[in-house]
C-alpha positions in Angstrom: 0.0 0.0 0.0 1.2 3.5 -0.9 0.4 6.7 0.9 0.6 9.9 -1.3 -0.9 13.3 -1.7 -4.3 13.6 -3.4 -4.3 14.2 -7.2 -7.2 15.6 -9.2 -8.0 12.3 -10.8 -8.5 10.7 -7.4 -11.7 12.5 -6.6 -14.2 10.1 -8.1 -12.8 7.3 -6.0 -12.7 9.5 -2.9 -16.3 10.5 -3.3 -17.3 6.8 -3.8 -15.5 5.9 -0.6 -17.2 8.7 1.3 -20.6 7.5 0.0 -19.9 3.9 1.2 -18.6 4.9 4.6 -21.1 7.5 5.9 -24.6 6.5 6.6 -25.5 8.7 9.6 -24.7 12.0 7.7 -25.3 13.2 4.1 -22.0 13.1 2.1 -20.4 16.4 1.6 -20.4 17.9 -1.9 -17.3 17.6 -4.1 -16.6 21.3 -3.9 -16.6 21.3 -0.1 -14.3 18.2 0.0 -12.0 19.7 -2.5 -11.8 23.0 -0.6 -9.9 21.2 2.2 -7.4 19.8 -0.3 -7.0 23.2 -2.0 -6.0 25.0 1.3 -3.9 22.2 2.6 -2.7 19.8 -0.1 0.3 18.5 1.9 -2.0 17.1 4.5 -4.7 15.6 2.3 -3.8 12.0 1.3 -4.9 8.9 -0.4 -4.0 5.3 0.4 -3.5 3.2 -2.7 -3.2 -0.5 -3.4 -1.4 -0.6 -6.8 -3.2 2.2 -8.6 -6.6 1.8 -6.8 -7.5 4.4 -4.2 -8.7 2.5 -1.1 -8.7 5.3 1.5 -8.3 9.0 2.0 -7.7 11.6 4.6 -8.5 15.3 4.5 -6.8 17.4 7.2 -6.0 21.1 7.4 -4.6 23.5 9.9 -7.3 25.0 12.2 -8.0 26.5 15.6 -8.3 24.1 18.5 -11.7 23.9 20.1 -13.3 25.7 17.1 -14.0 22.9 14.7 -15.5 23.9 11.3 -19.1 23.0 10.6 -19.9 20.1 8.3 -20.3 21.2 4.7 -18.2 24.3 5.4 -16.0 25.1 2.4 -12.7 26.6 3.2 -11.6 29.7 1.3 -8.0 30.2 2.4 -5.4 28.7 4.8 -5.7 29.7 8.4 -2.9 31.8 9.7 -3.4 31.4 13.4 -3.9 27.6 13.5 -2.7 25.6 16.4 -4.1 22.2 15.5 -4.2 19.9 12.4 -7.9 19.3 12.1 -8.6 15.8 10.7 -11.7 16.5 8.8 -12.2 13.1 7.3 -10.5 9.7 7.2 -12.3 6.9 5.4 -11.3 3.5 4.1 -13.0 1.3 1.5 -14.0 -2.1 2.9 -11.1 -3.8 1.1 -8.6 -1.6 3.0 -9.8 -2.3 6.5 -7.6 -4.3 8.8 -4.4 -3.5 6.9 -3.1 -0.7 9.1 -3.9 2.0 6.5 -5.5 4.3 9.0 -2.5 4.0 11.3 -0.2 4.9 8.4 -2.2 8.0 7.6 -2.4 9.0 11.3 1.4 8.6 11.7 1.9 10.8 8.6 -0.5 13.4 10.0 1.3 13.6 13.3 4.6 14.2 11.5 3.0 16.8 9.2 1.5 18.7 12.2 4.9 18.9 13.9 6.5 20.1 10.7 3.8 22.8 10.6 4.6 23.7 14.2 1.1 22.6 15.3 0.7 21.3 18.8 -2.2 18.9 18.4 -4.5 16.9 16.1 -8.2 17.3 16.5 -11.4 15.8 15.0 -15.1 15.2 15.4 -15.8 11.5 15.7 -19.1 10.4 14.2 -21.1 7.1 13.8 -19.7 5.7 17.0 -16.0 6.1 15.9 -15.0 7.8 19.2 -13.9 4.5 20.7 -11.5 3.9 17.7 -10.1 7.4 18.0 -9.8 7.0 21.8 -7.8 3.8 21.3 -5.6 5.8 18.8 -4.7 8.4 21.5 -7.4 11.0 21.2 -9.4 12.2 24.2 -12.9 13.7 24.3 -12.5 17.4 24.7 -15.1 20.1 25.5 -15.9 22.7 22.8 -18.5 25.4 23.0 -19.0 25.2 19.3 -22.3 23.7 18.2 -21.7 20.3 16.5 -25.3 19.8 15.4 -24.3 19.8 11.7 -22.5 16.5 12.2 -24.9 13.9 13.5 -26.8 12.8 16.6 -23.8 11.9 18.7 -20.7 13.8 17.7 -17.5 13.8 19.9 -14.9 16.6 19.6 -11.6 14.9 20.3 -8.0 16.1 20.5 -4.5 14.6 20.6 -1.8 16.6 22.3 1.3 15.8 20.2 3.8 16.5 23.0 2.1 14.1 25.3 1.7 11.5 22.5 5.4 11.7 21.5 6.5 11.5 25.1 4.4 8.4 25.7 4.8 6.8 22.2 8.0 8.1 20.7 7.6 6.0 17.5 
């Protein structure tokens, strides 16, 4: 499996994976998804098996405790970001159980450090909070309304200093 930056021709497969993976929320439109990639191409990735896209990740610098609303298109990079916001990570059924998500997460941790960001953050949906908790994220309070996400969203963060001190590799 290969991890690489998203390319324009990957979008039909990315959108198909999004459609398969999300049942509790309506899939985001292509323009909204691509806006994340356009403001942060170095942290938006695909996981490939040969030439087939089997997973993707959209992440962008943002402000901790102020997650963007679902369906919010990004217009420009954020100058005062302190977290790498993991907007979306999804794997096709054929990719599950092959450590692809772990590879993407490891890459994002390194990318965040290179961008001088102190944390990763996300909103877990569809019961995924237990997966993210096992990966090192903790449920964190936010005053931001998360109603655009689903019935049971969880804002979660990972402090990279703490993570690296506990798990240096």
